[in-house]
C-alpha positions as CSV (number, residue, x, y, z in Angstrom):
1,X,12.4,1.1,-22.3
2,X,10.4,-2.0,-21.4
3,X,9.2,-2.1,-17.8
4,X,7.5,-4.9,-15.8
5,X,5.4,-4.0,-12.8
6,X,4.0,-6.7,-10.5
7,X,1.0,-6.2,-8.2
8,X,0.2,-8.3,-5.1
9,X,-2.0,-5.9,-3.1
10,X,-4.6,-3.2,-3.8
11,X,-2.3,-0.5,-2.5
12,X,0.3,-1.5,-5.1
13,X,-2.3,-0.6,-7.8
14,X,-2.6,2.9,-6.3
15,X,1.2,3.2,-5.9
16,X,2.0,2.4,-9.5
17,X,-1.0,3.8,-11.5
18,X,0.3,7.4,-11.9
19,X,3.8,6.0,-12.5
20,X,2.4,3.7,-15.3
21,X,0.6,6.6,-16.9
22,X,3.7,8.8,-16.9
23,X,6.0,6.0,-18.3
24,X,3.5,5.3,-21.1
25,X,3.2,9.1,-21.8
26,X,7.0,9.1,-22.3
27,X,6.7,6.3,-24.8
28,X,7.9,3.4,-22.7
29,X,6.2,0.0,-22.7
30,X,4.8,-1.2,-19.4
31,X,3.6,-4.8,-18.7
32,X,1.6,-5.4,-15.5
33,X,1.4,-8.8,-13.8
34,X,-0.8,-9.6,-10.8
35,X,-1.7,-12.2,-8.3
36,X,-5.4,-12.8,-7.9
37,X,-6.8,-10.6,-5.1
38,X,-10.3,-9.7,-4.0
39,X,-9.5,-6.0,-4.4
40,X,-6.3,-5.6,-6.4
41,X,-7.5,-7.1,-9.7
42,X,-10.8,-5.3,-9.6
43,X,-8.9,-2.0,-9.0
44,X,-6.7,-2.7,-12.1
45,X,-9.9,-3.3,-14.1
46,X,-11.5,-0.1,-12.7
47,X,-8.6,2.0,-13.6
48,X,-8.3,0.5,-17.1
49,X,-4.8,-0.8,-16.5
50,X,-4.1,-3.8,-18.9
51,X,-2.7,-6.7,-16.9
52,X,-2.2,-10.4,-16.7
53,X,-3.1,-12.5,-13.7
54,X,-0.4,-15.1,-13.1
55,X,-1.8,-17.0,-10.1
56,X,-4.8,-17.2,-7.9
57,X,-4.7,-16.3,-4.2
58,X,-3.6,-18.7,-1.5
59,X,-6.3,-20.0,0.8
60,X,-4.0,-20.4,3.8
61,X,-0.5,-19.6,4.9
62,X,0.5,-23.3,4.2
63,X,-0.3,-22.7,0.5
64,X,1.8,-19.5,0.3
65,X,5.1,-21.2,-0.7
66,X,3.4,-23.2,-3.5
67,X,1.6,-20.2,-4.9
68,X,4.8,-18.1,-4.7
69,X,6.8,-20.7,-6.6
70,X,4.1,-20.9,-9.3
71,X,4.0,-17.1,-9.5
72,X,7.8,-16.8,-9.9
73,X,8.0,-19.5,-12.6
74,X,5.2,-17.9,-14.7
75,X,6.7,-14.4,-14.3
76,X,10.0,-15.8,-15.5
77,X,8.4,-17.3,-18.6
78,X,6.6,-14.0,-19.5
79,X,9.7,-11.9,-18.7
80,X,11.9,-14.0,-21.1
81,X,9.4,-13.2,-23.9
82,X,9.2,-9.5,-23.1
83,X,13.0,-9.0,-22.5
84,X,12.4,-6.0,-20.0
85,X,15.0,-3.4,-19.1
86,X,13.6,-2.9,-15.6
87,X,11.3,-4.8,-13.2
88,X,9.7,-3.3,-10.1
89,X,7.4,-4.3,-7.2
90,X,6.6,-3.5,-3.7
91,X,8.0,-6.2,-1.5
92,X,9.5,-7.6,-4.7
93,X,10.3,-11.3,-3.9
94,X,9.6,-12.5,-7.4
95,X,11.0,-9.5,-9.2
96,X,14.3,-9.6,-7.3
97,X,14.7,-13.3,-8.3
98,X,13.5,-13.1,-11.9
99,X,15.1,-9.8,-13.1
100,X,18.8,-11.1,-13.0
101,X,17.8,-14.1,-15.0
102,X,16.5,-12.0,-17.9
103,X,19.1,-9.3,-17.8
104,X,16.8,-6.6,-16.3
105,X,17.4,-4.3,-13.4
106,X,15.1,-4.8,-10.4
107,X,13.8,-1.9,-8.3
108,X,12.1,-3.0,-5.1
109,X,10.2,-0.7,-2.7
110,X,9.8,-1.7,0.9
111,X,8.6,0.2,4.0
112,X,8.1,-2.5,6.6
113,X,11.0,-3.4,8.8
114,X,11.6,-6.8,10.3
115,X,9.8,-8.8,7.6
116,X,11.2,-12.3,7.0
117,X,10.7,-12.1,3.2
118,X,13.2,-9.3,3.0
119,X,15.9,-11.9,3.6
120,X,15.1,-13.6,0.3
121,X,14.5,-10.3,-1.6
122,X,16.9,-7.5,-0.8
123,X,20.2,-9.4,-1.4
124,X,19.1,-10.0,-5.0
125,X,17.6,-6.7,-5.8
126,X,19.6,-4.2,-7.8
127,X,18.0,-1.2,-6.0
128,X,16.0,-1.2,-2.7
129,X,14.2,2.0,-2.2
130,X,12.8,3.0,1.2
131,X,11.5,6.1,3.0
132,X,14.2,8.3,4.5
133,X,13.7,7.2,8.1
134,X,13.5,3.5,7.4
135,X,15.4,1.7,10.2
136,X,17.2,-1.2,8.3
137,X,20.2,-0.7,6.0
138,X,20.6,-2.8,2.8
139,X,24.0,-1.6,1.8
140,X,25.2,0.0,-1.3
141,X,22.1,-0.6,-3.4
142,X,19.8,1.0,-0.8
143,X,18.4,4.4,-1.7
144,X,16.2,6.6,0.5
145,X,13.6,9.3,-0.3
146,X,11.6,11.8,1.8
147,X,8.2,10.4,1.7
148,X,5.9,7.5,2.4
149,X,4.8,4.9,-0.2
150,X,1.3,6.2,0.0
151,X,2.4,9.6,-1.2
152,X,2.7,8.1,-4.7
153,X,-1.1,8.5,-4.9
154,X,-2.1,10.7,-1.9
155,X,0.3,13.7,-2.4
156,X,-1.7,16.8,-3.3
157,X,-0.1,16.8,-6.8
158,X,-1.8,13.4,-7.4
159,X,-4.9,13.5,-5.3
160,X,-7.8,15.9,-5.0
161,X,-10.9,14.6,-3.0
162,X,-14.1,14.5,-5.0
163,X,-17.2,15.1,-2.8
164,X,-19.6,14.9,-5.7
165,X,-18.5,11.3,-6.4
166,X,-19.5,10.4,-2.9
167,X,-22.9,12.1,-3.1
168,X,-23.5,10.1,-6.3
169,X,-23.1,6.9,-4.2
170,X,-25.4,8.2,-1.4
171,X,-22.7,9.4,1.0
172,X,-22.9,12.9,2.4
173,X,-19.3,14.1,2.8
174,X,-20.5,16.7,5.3
175,X,-22.3,14.2,7.5
176,X,-20.6,12.4,10.5
177,X,-19.4,9.0,9.4
178,X,-16.6,6.6,10.1
179,X,-14.5,4.1,8.0
180,X,-13.4,0.8,9.4
181,X,-11.0,-1.6,7.7
182,X,-10.6,-5.3,8.7
183,X,-8.1,-7.5,7.0
184,X,-7.2,-11.2,6.6
185,X,-4.0,-12.3,8.3
186,X,-2.7,-14.7,5.7
187,X,0.5,-13.1,4.3
188,X,4.0,-14.4,4.8
189,X,4.8,-11.6,7.2
190,X,1.6,-12.2,9.2
191,X,2.7,-15.4,10.9
192,X,2.1,-15.1,14.6
193,X,0.4,-11.7,14.2
194,X,-3.2,-10.6,14.4
195,X,-5.7,-7.7,14.6
196,X,-9.2,-7.1,16.0
197,X,-11.2,-10.0,17.3
198,X,-14.8,-10.5,16.0
199,X,-16.1,-9.2,19.3
200,X,-13.9,-6.2,19.1
201,X,-15.2,-5.4,15.6
202,X,-18.7,-5.6,16.8
203,X,-18.0,-3.4,19.8
204,X,-16.3,-0.8,17.6
205,X,-19.3,-0.7,15.2
206,X,-21.8,-0.5,18.0
207,X,-20.0,2.4,19.6
208,X,-19.5,4.4,16.4
209,X,-23.1,3.9,15.3
210,X,-24.1,6.1,18.2
211,X,-22.3,9.1,16.6
212,X,-22.8,8.6,12.8
213,X,-22.8,6.2,9.9
214,X,-20.3,3.3,9.8
215,X,-18.7,2.0,6.6
216,X,-16.7,-1.2,6.6
217,X,-14.2,-2.5,4.0
218,X,-12.9,-6.0,4.8
219,X,-10.9,-8.7,3.2
220,X,-11.8,-10.9,6.2
221,X,-15.4,-12.4,5.7
222,X,-17.9,-10.5,7.7
223,X,-20.7,-12.1,9.8
224,X,-24.2,-11.4,8.7
225,X,-24.8,-8.7,11.4
226,X,-21.9,-6.6,10.0
227,X,-22.6,-7.1,6.3
228,X,-25.1,-4.2,6.2
229,X,-22.2,-1.8,7.0
230,X,-20.1,-2.8,3.9
231,X,-18.6,-0.1,1.8
232,X,-21.2,1.9,-0.2
233,X,-18.7,3.2,-2.8
234,X,-16.5,1.7,-5.5
235,X,-12.9,0.8,-4.4
236,X,-11.6,3.6,-6.6
237,X,-13.4,6.1,-4.2
238,X,-12.0,4.7,-0.9
239,X,-9.6,7.7,-0.5
240,X,-12.3,10.2,-1.2
241,X,-14.4,8.4,1.5
242,X,-11.5,8.4,3.9
243,X,-10.7,12.1,3.4
244,X,-14.1,13.3,4.5
245,X,-14.5,10.7,7.3
246,X,-14.5,11.8,10.9
247,X,-12.3,8.9,12.0
248,X,-10.7,5.8,10.6
249,X,-10.1,2.7,12.8
250,X,-9.0,-0.9,12.0
251,X,-6.3,-3.5,11.8
252,X,-5.0,-2.6,8.3
253,X,-1.5,-0.9,8.4
254,X,-1.8,0.4,4.8
255,X,-5.2,2.1,5.3
256,X,-4.1,3.5,8.6
257,X,-1.2,5.2,6.8
258,X,-3.5,6.4,4.0
259,X,-6.0,7.8,6.4
260,X,-3.3,9.6,8.4
261,X,-1.8,11.2,5.3
262,X,-5.3,12.4,4.3
263,X,-5.5,14.2,7.6
264,X,-8.3,11.9,9.0
265,X,-8.1,11.0,12.7
266,X,-6.6,7.5,12.7
267,X,-6.4,4.6,15.1
268,X,-4.4,1.5,14.1
269,X,-5.2,-1.7,16.2
270,X,-2.9,-4.6,15.5
271,X,-0.3,-6.8,17.1
272,X,2.6,-5.3,15.1
273,X,2.2,-2.1,17.2
274,X,3.3,-4.2,20.2
275,X,6.9,-4.4,19.0
276,X,9.4,-2.6,21.2
277,X,10.4,-0.7,18.0
278,X,7.4,-0.3,15.8
279,X,7.9,0.3,12.0
280,X,9.4,3.7,11.4
281,X,6.6,5.0,9.2
282,X,4.1,4.6,12.0
283,X,6.5,6.0,14.6
284,X,7.1,9.1,12.3
285,X,3.4,9.6,11.7
286,X,2.6,9.4,15.4
287,X,5.6,11.0,17.1
288,X,6.7,13.6,14.5
289,X,3.4,14.6,12.9
290,X,0.8,13.5,15.5
291,X,-1.5,12.0,12.8
292,X,-1.8,8.5,14.1
293,X,-2.6,6.4,17.2
294,X,-1.3,2.9,17.3
295,X,-1.9,0.1,19.9
296,X,-1.9,-3.7,20.0
297,X,-4.5,-3.6,22.8
298,X,-8.1,-3.9,21.6
299,X,-9.6,-2.3,24.7
300,X,-7.2,0.7,24.5
301,X,-7.9,1.0,20.8
302,X,-11.6,1.4,21.5
303,X,-10.9,4.0,24.1
304,X,-8.7,6.0,21.6
305,X,-11.5,5.9,19.0
306,X,-14.0,7.1,21.6
307,X,-11.8,9.9,22.7
308,X,-11.4,11.1,19.1
309,X,-15.1,11.0,18.2
310,X,-16.1,12.8,21.3
311,X,-13.7,15.8,20.6
312,X,-15.3,18.2,18.0
313,X,-12.0,19.8,17.3
314,X,-10.1,16.7,16.3
315,X,-10.5,16.9,12.6
316,X,-9.4,20.5,12.5
317,X,-6.2,19.7,14.3
318,X,-5.5,16.7,12.2
319,X,-5.8,18.7,8.9
320,X,-3.3,21.3,10.2
321,X,-0.8,18.6,11.0
322,X,-1.2,17.2,7.5
323,X,-0.2,20.5,6.0
324,X,3.0,20.5,8.1
325,X,3.8,17.0,6.8
326,X,3.6,18.1,3.2
327,X,6.1,20.8,3.8
328,X,8.7,18.0,4.4
329,X,7.7,15.3,1.9
330,X,8.0,14.8,-1.9
331,X,5.7,13.6,-4.7
332,X,6.7,10.0,-4.6
333,X,5.1,9.1,-7.9
334,X,7.5,11.5,-9.6
335,X,10.4,10.1,-7.7
336,X,9.5,6.5,-8.7
337,X,9.1,7.4,-12.3
338,X,12.6,8.9,-12.5
339,X,14.2,6.1,-10.6
340,X,12.7,3.5,-13.0
341,X,13.8,5.5,-16.0
342,X,17.3,5.8,-14.6
343,X,17.5,2.1,-13.9
344,X,15.9,1.1,-17.1
345,X,18.4,3.3,-19.0
346,X,21.3,1.7,-17.1
347,X,20.0,-1.8,-18.1
348,X,19.8,-0.7,-21.8
349,X,23.3,0.7,-21.6
350,X,24.6,-2.5,-20.1
351,X,23.1,-4.5,-22.9
352,X,24.5,-2.2,-25.5
353,X,28.0,-2.3,-23.9
354,X,27.9,-6.1,-24.0
355,X,26.9,-6.0,-27.7
356,X,29.9,-3.7,-28.4
357,X,32.2,-5.9,-26.5
358,X,31.0,-9.0,-28.4
359,X,31.6,-7.2,-31.8
């Protein structure tokens, strides 16, 4: 089987890296294509995943359509040469458009409801895979699984925290420290949305600095007074850092989910949380497992963080809740691997059937 994987975000690297390893271990060929990203491409390099960068990043939302078109055209050219059996991505706009043109099956993973880009993706995808409680329904090609995307790399079968690696980078895993994530708001689904203000970021850092060390990871450029708090570890160790942290806070949805699944007290502060019906993964993490706090209100978010760090029993309670979650959820990497093999096999069978018919 030949499989194409496309990467648009650092979390996509984590999502697919164990899947890629397993597919290659089974003798399949995997081709990875990426869009330039300040973290995604360095992560691919750090994990030693061969890849090809098809386009650079867009500098603004106005450039997004032009960059997307260039990305899809280049992906189409490469896919025609490779002749894949299956193509897969998270989000999957390009994959869903290109796969039918090259006779491949497309498998698209989504977990964010209400996103405009789904309208130009899901009708063309052969399979749309979502977590079980995902709110939207995509019809006959929609499959559901008992998990979160992030469990493709944070399930206990895939992830074991490494305190020694943190110590080697000058971080004491037993010390009190906090991880903050600030992101740029320049994606297609970010139109009209936003996260923490610069003043809010400064207040958050100032408050947490009274209790312990503060580490910031940010795709949004930091002012000089916050640069000294930048992440002290390699991007490949971010989940080890999150696991031992006393609290995570920020306006990144992905890292909020990762932190919650690691059993770290988590506060998500972004405008998406203001929706009357928030995305189901956040609702489930908060209401079913009590592993997350979400709010669109910056002031309330700061209060939630303060409440967490002032309670010495918070981490113990969060870890117990995490164990309950894993009683209900699957190893998503194993599920993704089997689904791609199944769909790739179906594509091969279809090609063989056409050849027999032609004879």
